[in-house]
N, C-alpha and C positions, 0 to 999 in steps of 0.2 A: 504494500500500500504506500502510495506516494504521499509524503507530507512536506509542506513548506511552512515554516513557522517564523514569522517576522517578529522583531523586537526592536526597541530603541526609540519609538515614537514618543511624542510628548508636546508640552507647551514650551515655546522659546520666544524670546524677544526678537524683533527685527534686527538683522545683523549678526545674530547668533548662529550656532552650529549644532548639528545633531548627526549621529551616525546610526543608521539602520543596519540591522543584520537579518539575514534569512538563512536559517539552517534547513538543509534538505535531507530527506531520508527516503529510501525506497527507489532511488534512481542511481544510475552510474553517473555521478555528478559531473565528472570531467568531460563527458561528451555532450552535455546539455548547454545550450545557450541560456543564459540567465538574464532576466530583465526586471527593471523596476517601472511600474506604472503608477499613476495617481488618478484619483477621481475626486473632484470637488463637488459640493452640492449643486445639482442642476446641470452639471457638465458631464460629458462623456469621459470614459476612462481613456487616458492618453499615455503614450510611451514617454518615459522620462529618459531612460538610458538602458543599454543592454551590453552584454559582454559575451563573446563566444567562448567555446571551450579552449580555444587557442589564445584568448586574451585580447582579441580585437574589440574595440569599444565604439559606441556611437552615442550621441547625446542630442536631446532636443535643444533647439537654439535657445530656449528660455533659461536653460540651466548650464550652458557651456561656460566653463571658467569658474563655476561655483560648486558644482557637484562632481564627485568622482566615484565611479563604480570600480570595485575590485573583487577578486575571488580568491579563496584559499581552497584548492582542490583536496588538500589533506584533511581539512575540517568540514568539507561539504557545505561551505558557507559562502554567501555573497554579501558584500557590504555596499552601502551607499553613504559616503561622506558628504554631508550637505553643509556648505559654508555660506556666509553672507545671505542668510535666509530672509525672504521677503514675505509680506502678508499674502501675496498671491501664490506662494508655495503651499499654503494651507490646503490640505486634502487628506484623504485616506490613501496610503501608499501600499501597493500590492507587489508581492514578489511573484515572478513567473518563471517557469522552466519549460523549455521546449527542445525536443530532439530533432525536429524537422520531419519526423514520420507522421503520417496522418493520425489525428486525434491524440497525439502524444504531447499534450499541452496542459500544464498544471498551474494552479494558483494557490497562493496563501490566503489567509483570512483577512489580511490587511492590518495596518497600524496607523493610528491617527497622528498627523503632524499638524500642529496649530502654531502659527507665527503671529503673535499679537503682543502689543505693549499693554 
């Protein structure tokens, strides 16, 4: 059974930092592309950043230069370091794992990030 468990969300002031973690189990972690998505109230879920098994990354324009995705294949964990946070970063952040095979696409339960003074 595949499980993705996010942690690290919370309330932070504008300009602050948070680090999210997503621990995976039930998959061969190193072959999966891992991503972070977010969904704010009233908005569609959007891709924030992703990292392939080989370590290639991509970022949404809105977070480039502020967020960094990384992975530790030995710990089956992907991280999202978020710096210079803005109120518009407020959302539920979801971890995603996909292998590229049909229907092999998994989601975590989400963690709330709130940026507010």
